Structure formats: structure tokens, C-alpha cells
N, C-alpha and C positions, 0 to 999 in steps of 0.2 A: 150327422151326415154333413160332409163338407159341401159348401156352396160353390158352384161353378161361376166363374166370372165371364162376362161377355167379351168376345174378342173383337167386336165391332168398333169400339172406341179405344184404339191403342194410344198409350201416352207417348208424348214426344220423347225422342231418344237423345241422351246427352253423350258426351265423349266418354263418360264413365261406363256407358252401356256397350262399348265396343266388344266386350267379351261375352255378351249375352247371346243366346241362341233363340231362333224363332221356328215355329212350326211352318209347314208349307203354306197354309193360308195367310199367316202373318207375313212371311217372306214375300209372297206374291203381292200382297198389299203394299209392302215396304218399297218394292221396286216398280210397283204399278203395272203389273202384267197379270194375265189370267194364270190360274194354277197350272193349266195344261202347258202353257208356254214355259212356266218355271220348271216343270218336269223335263221338258225338252232341253232346257239350258243346264240342267243339273248333271253332275258327274254320275256315271261314266260317259253319258251321251254328250254332254256339253261342258262349258268351261267353269261353271259355278261349283265349287267344292261343297261337299255336304258332310255332316256328322251322322253316322248311323249307330243306333242302339237297337240291336236285333232288327225288328221290322220298322222301327221308327226312324224317320229321316228329319234332321234338323239343319238349320242354316245359321252360320255365324254371321253377325252383322258385318264384321270386317270383310268377309268373303263377298258379301253382296255389294259393299262399297267398292271393293277392288274391281269387281265385274263392271259396275257402273262407270268407274273412272276409266277403265280400259276401252269403253265403248262411247266415251264422250268425245265429240268432235270439237276441235278448236276453230275459232273464226279465221278466215283466210286473211 
């Protein structure tokens, strides 16, 4: 039987990891919001694009970074 790994301690992401996808809990932790907030920000309701596999929803790291960049305020 395969052993499940804990999602609590996620490794740091490198530029090589841009193409990886995250689950909803991992994505929420990555952008530091609650899962409910992530769902509200996810397509089709919000601006964060998602990858859907039947009933599974996944998030590309690049899409999360794009969202964060578009909501970053520059100093005056």
C-alpha cells in the first residue's frame, strides 16, 4: 500500500516548478488565503484560472503568480 505524504510541509518552489500544479489546499497556502477565499477567486467566479480533471480542480503555479502580480500595488 502506498504511503501518503503530509501536505503540511511543502517544499520551496524553484523556477523549474512553474509547470507544476497544486491542489486547492496547497494553492491556498501558496497565496496565503483561506480555501474558501481561493474558491471565490477561482474561475469561473474569479480571475484565477484552474485546471479541471473531471471533479478535481488544480491550480498552476504560473496562474497563481500571475494573479498575485496583477494585485500587487507599487509604491507611490
